[in-house]
C-alpha positions in Angstrom: 128.4 112.6 53.1 131.6 114.0 55.5 129.1 116.3 57.1 127.0 113.8 58.1 130.1 111.8 59.3 131.2 114.9 61.7 127.8 115.2 63.1 127.9 111.4 64.1 131.6 112.0 65.7 130.2 115.3 67.3 127.3 113.1 68.8 129.0 109.7 69.5 132.3 111.5 70.3 135.5 109.8 72.6 134.2 108.1 75.3 137.8 109.3 76.9 137.2 113.1 76.1 133.5 112.9 77.4 134.6 111.0 80.3 137.1 114.5 81.1 134.7 116.6 79.6 132.3 115.4 82.3 135.1 115.7 85.3 134.7 118.9 87.8 137.6 121.0 87.4 139.2 119.0 84.4 141.0 121.8 82.9 143.0 120.1 80.2 141.3 121.3 77.5 141.7 125.0 78.4 144.2 127.3 76.6 147.4 127.0 79.1 148.5 130.5 77.9 149.6 131.0 81.8 151.5 128.0 81.8 153.5 128.1 78.8 156.3 129.6 80.1 156.0 127.4 83.3 158.6 125.8 85.1 159.4 123.1 87.6 158.2 125.7 90.5 154.9 126.7 89.4 152.3 123.5 89.2 155.3 121.2 89.8 157.6 119.5 87.3 156.6 120.1 83.6 155.7 116.6 82.0 155.0 117.6 78.3 156.0 120.7 76.1 154.7 120.7 72.7 156.8 123.0 70.4 158.7 124.4 73.6 155.1 125.1 75.7 154.7 123.3 78.3 151.0 121.9 78.3 150.8 119.3 81.1 152.5 120.0 84.6 153.0 117.5 87.7 150.3 119.3 89.4 147.4 119.4 86.6 148.1 115.5 85.9 147.7 114.2 89.6 144.7 117.1 89.8 142.6 115.5 86.4 143.7 111.5 87.5 141.8 112.5 90.9 139.0 113.9 89.2 138.4 111.0 87.1 138.5 108.7 89.9 135.9 110.4 92.0 133.6 110.3 89.0 133.4 106.7 89.8 131.5 105.6 92.7 133.9 102.7 93.3 137.0 105.1 93.9 135.4 107.9 95.5 138.1 108.9 97.8 141.2 107.7 96.0 143.5 109.9 94.8 146.3 109.9 92.1 148.7 107.7 94.4 146.5 105.2 94.5 147.2 104.0 90.8 150.0 102.1 89.4 152.9 103.9 87.4 151.7 102.0 84.2 148.1 102.9 84.5 149.0 106.8 84.8 151.1 106.6 81.9 148.6 105.0 79.8 146.2 107.9 80.9 148.8 110.6 80.5 149.5 109.2 76.8 145.7 109.9 76.2 145.9 113.7 78.0 149.1 114.1 75.1 147.0 113.0 72.2 144.1 115.9 73.3 146.9 118.4 73.5 148.1 117.7 70.5 144.5 117.8 68.8 144.2 121.5 71.0 147.4 122.9 69.5 145.9 122.2 65.7 142.5 123.3 66.8 144.1 126.3 68.1 146.0 127.1 64.6 142.7 126.1 62.6 141.0 129.1 64.6 138.0 126.4 65.8 136.1 128.5 68.2 135.3 130.8 65.6 133.5 127.7 64.2 129.5 128.3 64.3 129.4 124.3 65.0 131.9 124.5 67.6 130.2 127.5 69.3 126.6 125.5 69.7 128.5 122.4 70.8 130.3 123.8 73.3 127.3 125.4 74.8 125.8 122.2 74.4 128.6 120.7 76.6 128.7 123.5 78.8 125.1 122.8 79.8 126.0 119.0 80.0 128.8 119.4 82.3 127.0 122.2 85.1 124.0 119.1 85.1 126.8 116.9 85.8 128.8 118.9 88.0 125.4 120.0 90.4 124.8 116.1 90.6 128.4 115.3 91.4 128.8 118.0 94.7 125.3 116.8 95.5 127.0 113.2 96.0 130.2 114.5 97.3 128.3 116.5 100.2 126.6 112.8 101.0 129.8 111.3 101.0 132.2 113.6 102.7 129.3 113.9 105.5 129.6 110.0 106.1 131.8 109.1 109.2 132.7 105.9 110.1 133.8 105.2 113.9 136.7 103.2 115.3 134.6 100.9 116.7 133.1 100.2 113.1 136.6 99.8 111.4 137.7 97.4 114.2 134.5 95.1 114.0 134.8 95.2 110.3 138.7 93.9 110.4 138.0 91.6 113.2 135.4 89.7 110.9 137.5 90.0 107.9 140.9 89.1 108.4 141.1 86.7 106.3 140.6 89.2 103.3 143.8 91.8 104.7 146.4 88.8 104.4 149.7 90.2 104.1 151.3 86.6 103.3 149.1 83.9 102.8 151.3 81.7 105.0 150.6 77.5 104.6 152.9 74.6 103.5 155.2 74.1 100.1 153.7 71.5 98.1 154.8 69.8 95.0 153.8 66.8 93.7 154.8 64.1 90.8 151.9 62.3 88.8 152.3 58.3 88.3 150.0 55.7 86.0 151.2 52.6 87.9 151.1 52.3 91.9 154.5 50.4 91.3 156.4 53.4 89.6 154.9 55.5 92.5 155.7 52.9 95.5 159.0 53.0 94.0 159.6 56.7 93.5 158.4 57.3 97.2 160.6 55.0 98.5 163.3 57.0 97.3 162.2 60.5 97.9 160.7 59.3 101.5 163.6 61.0 103.5 164.5 63.9 101.2 163.8 67.0 103.2 163.9 69.9 101.3 161.3 70.8 98.7 164.4 71.9 96.0 165.8 68.2 96.6 162.4 66.3 95.8 161.9 68.9 92.6 165.4 67.6 91.2 164.3 63.9 92.5 160.8 64.5 90.5 162.3 65.8 87.2 164.7 62.8 86.8 162.0 60.6 86.7 159.3 60.1 83.9 156.5 60.9 86.1 155.0 64.3 85.8 156.3 67.1 88.0 153.8 69.7 89.1 154.2 72.7 92.0 151.4 73.7 93.7 153.0 76.7 95.9 152.1 77.5 99.4 149.0 75.5 100.6 146.6 77.1 103.1 143.6 76.3 104.7 142.6 79.5 103.6 142.1 80.7 99.9 145.5 82.1 99.2 145.6 85.6 97.4 146.7 85.4 94.0 150.3 85.1 93.0 150.7 82.8 96.5 149.6 79.7 94.8 151.2 78.3 92.1 147.8 76.6 90.8 144.4 74.7 91.8 145.2 72.3 94.1 143.5 69.1 93.9 141.5 68.7 97.2 143.0 65.2 98.1 146.3 66.6 97.6 145.6 69.9 99.8 144.1 67.7 102.4 146.9 65.4 102.8 149.4 68.6 103.1 147.5 70.1 105.5 146.7 67.4 107.4 150.1 66.1 108.0 151.5 65.8 111.7 155.0 66.7 111.0 157.1 68.1 108.6 159.3 67.1 105.9 155.8 65.0 104.9 155.8 62.4 101.8 153.0 60.4 101.1 150.8 58.6 98.1 147.6 60.3 97.1 144.6 58.7 94.7 142.6 60.8 92.4 140.8 59.3 90.3 143.3 57.3 87.9 146.2 59.6 89.1 148.4 58.7 91.6 150.3 61.5 93.2 153.3 61.3 95.5 153.3 64.7 97.4 156.2 66.5 99.3 155.2 69.0 101.9 157.7 71.4 103.7 158.3 74.7 105.3 155.6 76.0 106.9 154.6 79.9 107.2 152.0 81.1 109.2 149.9 83.1 108.0 150.6 87.0 107.9 147.8 89.6 108.7 148.1 93.2 107.8 148.4 95.4 110.7 145.0 97.3 111.4 146.6 100.7 110.9 148.3 100.0 107.9 145.4 99.4 105.9 142.7 101.7 107.9 142.4 104.0 105.5 141.6 101.7 102.6 138.6 100.3 105.3 137.3 103.3 105.8 137.0 104.1 101.8 135.3 101.3 101.9 133.1 101.7 104.1 132.1 104.9 103.3 131.2 103.6 100.0 129.2 100.8 101.2 127.6 103.6 103.1 127.0 106.0 100.2 124.6 104.3 97.9 122.0 104.1 101.0 122.5 107.7 102.0 122.2 108.8 98.8 118.8 106.7 98.1 117.8 108.4 101.0 118.7 112.0 100.0 116.8 111.3 96.7 113.3 109.9 98.6 113.8 113.2 100.6 113.3 115.3 97.7 110.8 113.2 96.1 108.8 113.8 99.9 109.4 117.8 99.0 109.2 118.0 95.3 106.1 117.8 93.0 106.9 115.4 90.5 104.5 114.9 87.0 105.6 112.3 84.5 103.8 111.9 80.8 103.6 107.9 81.1 101.5 108.6 77.8 104.7 108.8 75.6 106.5 105.5 77.6 103.2 103.6 76.6 103.4 101.2 73.8 102.0 102.5 71.0 99.5 99.9 68.4 100.6 99.8 65.1 98.6 102.2 62.7 95.8 100.8 60.8 95.6 100.5 57.3 93.3 103.4 56.6 92.7 103.0 52.8 92.3 99.0 53.1 89.6 100.3 56.2 87.8 102.5 53.8 87.3 100.1 51.0 86.3 97.5 53.0 83.6 99.7 54.6 82.6 102.0 51.4 82.3 99.3 48.0 82.0 102.0 45.8 85.4 103.9 47.2 87.0 100.6 46.6 85.6 100.3 42.8 86.8 103.9 42.1 90.1 103.1 43.6 89.8 99.6 41.5 87.8 99.1 38.8 88.3 95.4 38.8 86.2 95.3 41.8 82.9 94.2 41.7 83.3 93.7 37.9 
């Protein structure tokens, strides 16, 4: 039972381990005799030691992250610097787990195990196949050139996607159940200029106060807008001819007194600030088309023969014994003496 479970584990494996194994140049699983005495001057700062021996240094860590990103078509061209520290740390923790396993495997002389040798040979074939494909794709990706005119055109047509600051007006509102209570509150706050004073006055009342953050014509990036804004409130705030603005808005059965103030103009990133990101995005957009064309060219030059019979649905096998009995009464009688009695 244990042997069967071990075989299944080898077949399924850890997705994370397999991901690393298929990354070209990924060397976290190699012996590190050469690095065991490394210092901060060779391969960068030592990030982890096991039993006093350096097993992960800065250069190896960043290289493995970059290679992992390149294995994903959505992150081609990205490097280790593109990941936040929290994600890097999670990746690093996984590498430490692997290093612990590798140290133990070395002590157990796992490399002498026949099953391990066979699995290693199979994996090397898989890595070679994956590496061949990735180099083919890398050549295509590296050959894609994005002209400055295409970058500028994309930026001009999609500026709303590159907002540094969404701008808009600061909006808060108080919900009431009756027009009378709403009118009384509106009369009290109609001369209030600042959002903070309106919020204070609102919380002193029995009405339900809600902050909608900054409201703008374009959909604000995450973090700029506190929550979804009812359309009637959004329209009233954006159509206000002057600020600060206080008005009553009805939305279904709800009655709102809103306060809009502190208008900020939307701020767009300068093209030079985000040019590398745009280049990577446009290259990724072009990559699939270029790859498909390259595969089509290979199909035109290389003869392909496919055994389609292998993939056809197979009809269920007939009950040969029953068929023989139906067509041969004598055979049926021999098989079952009660037949024909």
